[in-house]
Each structure stands twice: as C-alpha cells, then as structure tokens.
RODO-2510 file (C-alpha; in nm, 4 decimals, decimal comma):
residues 132
     n   res          X          Y          Z
     1     m     2,0392    -1,5294    -0,6183
     2     p     1,9259    -1,1505    -0,5520
     3     l     1,6158    -0,9706    -0,6915
     4     l     1,6464    -0,7175    -0,9156
     5     v     1,5168    -0,4370    -0,8610
     6     d     1,4070    -0,1519    -1,0945
     7     t     1,3951     0,2280    -1,0409
     8     g     0,9894     0,2248    -0,9610
     9     p     1,0513     0,0308    -0,6419
    10     l     1,3615     0,1838    -0,4935
    11     v     1,1703     0,5203    -0,4881
    12     a     0,9003     0,3506    -0,3235
    13     l     1,0219     0,2536    -0,0857
    14     h     1,2020     0,5986    -0,0217
    15     n     0,9517     0,7747    -0,0394
    16     r     0,6322     0,7208     0,2394
    17     r     0,3371     0,9014     0,0508
    18     d     0,4301     0,7091    -0,2813
    19     p     0,0799     0,5300    -0,3737
    20     d     0,3489     0,1980    -0,4452
    21     h     0,5327     0,2643    -0,0977
    22     e     0,3397    -0,0154     0,0917
    23     r     0,3074    -0,2699    -0,1992
    24     c     0,7088    -0,2485    -0,2193
    25     r     0,8194    -0,2360     0,1416
    26     a     0,6150    -0,6059     0,1578
    27     v     0,7179    -0,7315    -0,1320
    28     a     1,1092    -0,5729     0,0065
    29     e     1,0219    -0,7184     0,3522
    30     s     0,8482    -1,0886     0,2333
    31     r     1,2222    -1,1174    -0,0039
    32     r     1,5238    -1,3035     0,1547
    33     g     1,9073    -1,2082     0,1135
    34     v     1,9555    -0,8255    -0,0851
    35     l     1,8263    -0,6887    -0,3804
    36     r     2,0341    -0,5968    -0,6750
    37     t     2,0344    -0,2844    -0,9077
    38     t     2,2723    -0,0973    -1,1406
    39     w     2,4149     0,2550    -1,1112
    40     p     2,1935     0,3946    -1,3858
    41     a     1,9122     0,2997    -1,1721
    42     v     2,0497     0,3990    -0,8005
    43     a     2,1140     0,7882    -1,0651
    44     e     1,7757     0,7569    -1,2388
    45     c     1,6410     0,7470    -0,8359
    46     m     1,8492     0,9398    -0,6914
    47     y     1,6945     1,1972    -0,9039
    48     l     1,3524     1,1059    -0,8476
    49     l     1,4095     1,1333    -0,4737
    50     g     1,6003     1,4644    -0,5324
    51     r     1,3559     1,7285    -0,3430
    52     f     1,3930     1,4504    -0,0221
    53     p     1,7714     1,4277     0,0514
    54     a     1,6991     1,1614     0,3530
    55     s     1,6055     0,8935     0,1434
    56     q     1,8838     0,9528    -0,0503
    57     q     2,0764     0,9340     0,1567
    58     r     1,9348     0,6292     0,3475
    59     l     1,9367     0,4857    -0,0403
    60     l     2,3573     0,5102    -0,0209
    61     e     2,3665     0,3560     0,2978
    62     l     2,1564     0,0671     0,2345
    63     i     2,4310    -0,0098    -0,0625
    64     g     2,7325     0,0744     0,1564
    65     e     2,6008    -0,1553     0,3698
    66     g     2,5998    -0,4638     0,1606
    67     r     2,1858    -0,4755     0,1594
    68     l     2,1500    -0,2977    -0,2027
    69     e     2,4306    -0,4946    -0,3616
    70     v     2,5233    -0,3035    -0,7097
    71     a     2,5677    -0,4988    -1,0602
    72     e     2,8808    -0,4218    -1,2555
    73     i     2,7892    -0,3279    -1,6182
    74     g     3,1143    -0,2305    -1,7592
    75     d     3,1720    -0,5642    -1,9933
    76     l     2,7602    -0,5806    -2,1033
    77     l     2,7843    -0,2273    -2,3472
    78     e     2,7726    -0,3989    -2,6118
    79     r     2,4803    -0,6484    -2,4893
    80     i     2,3197    -0,3156    -2,3481
    81     g     2,4015    -0,1204    -2,7035
    82     a     2,1947    -0,3928    -2,8786
    83     f     1,8582    -0,3986    -2,5820
    84     m     1,8234    -0,0713    -2,6689
    85     t     1,8406    -0,0609    -3,0359
    86     k     1,6271    -0,4533    -3,0364
    87     y     1,3489    -0,1860    -2,7582
    88     g     1,3710     0,1622    -2,9702
    89     d     1,0314     0,1207    -3,0417
    90     v     0,9023     0,1078    -2,6965
    91     p     1,1635     0,3016    -2,6156
    92     m     1,3642     0,1689    -2,3803
    93     d     1,6178     0,3453    -2,1621
    94     f     1,9743     0,2922    -1,9895
    95     a     1,8085     0,2428    -1,6476
    96     d     1,6266    -0,1006    -1,8188
    97     a     1,8449    -0,2128    -2,0489
    98     t     2,1532    -0,2430    -1,7976
    99     l     1,8568    -0,4652    -1,5717
   100     v     1,7695    -0,7147    -1,8797
   101     a     2,1621    -0,7450    -1,9570
   102     v     2,1993    -0,8244    -1,5713
   103     a     1,9172    -1,0809    -1,6131
   104     e     2,0479    -1,2338    -1,9304
   105     r     2,4424    -1,2229    -1,7525
   106     e     2,3143    -1,3862    -1,4412
   107     r     2,0669    -1,5799    -1,5486
   108     a     1,8064    -1,3949    -1,3499
   109     t     1,3831    -1,4994    -1,3721
   110     e     1,2860    -1,2348    -1,2470
   111     i     1,2284    -0,8106    -1,1198
   112     f     1,1268    -0,6326    -0,8482
   113     t     0,9558    -0,3346    -1,1362
   114     l     0,6419    -0,0995    -1,1171
   115     d     0,7008    -0,0012    -1,5092
   116     d     0,5375    -0,2318    -1,7601
   117     d     0,7497    -0,2293    -2,0738
   118     f     0,9430    -0,5286    -1,8803
   119     r     0,6845    -0,7189    -1,9819
   120     i     0,7799    -0,6565    -2,3584
   121     y     1,1773    -0,7119    -2,2778
   122     r     1,2538    -1,0582    -2,3410
   123     i     1,5883    -1,2898    -2,2999
   124     g     1,6019    -1,5023    -2,6040
   125     r     1,1959    -1,6326    -2,5770
   126     r     1,2478    -1,5490    -2,2408
   127     a     1,0171    -1,2678    -2,0174
   128     l     1,1461    -1,1917    -1,6863
   129     a     0,8345    -1,2324    -1,4099
   130     l     0,7148    -0,9191    -1,2254
   131     v     0,7742    -0,8692    -0,9443
   132     p     0,5097    -0,7058    -0,7384
***
C-alpha cells in the first residue's frame, strides 16, 4: 500500500533549505513503493513552493513518472465535509480532510506528515500513525 503524504513533507523534500528536508528525504528513501497524496495537498505544495519554479516542476514530474500518485476524491466529498465538520474546532483544512478520507477508504494505517493535527484526527476510534 502506498504511503499517504501530506503537504509538509512534499515541500520539505523539494526545498533543500527547509529544516525538515533531510529528515523527510531519509523517510522517502527508506520506504519502498510510491507515495500517495491528493490534489488539494498538491495545490498547497505548489503554492508554498511558489518562489521555487524548478521545485514545482520536479513535483509535477514525480506525478507524471508515477512516483507520486494522486488519489481520486470525487466519491469522498460527503465524507470530507463530515470530517471538516467533526474537526471544525481544530480546524481541519480541506487538504487534511481529503487525506483522512482517503486513508479511511483505503484502510491506510499511517501518514507521512509534519502536521501535529493528524494526532487528533480519528478514523472511527483509530488514529493514523505519523511518519516520521
């Protein structure tokens, strides 16, 4: 099963000056298989890498090469909304909600993230394991 990846590690992997770059690179290199994310996480990443067009291009290349899969979420819109409502006090943003909904649908057990909010989110009674 591909490892779900949030925006933070995607940014860190593509910005050598990011304080989490080496840690995220080590995780990505140690994992077999592809990483998987959602289009809202890609959009956040592209925005945050706005000053680094070469990094934005590399992210698109990873998607095109199939090394970073982008999960479809069209069938999850109701569930995404339910998660955003449930965690409205956090608040849960749209990208995070898409990742949690994909994790639920695909029975994922972990997520590659730098966001502590994922410690709060639950799928049923189960929390996702945070990587790193």
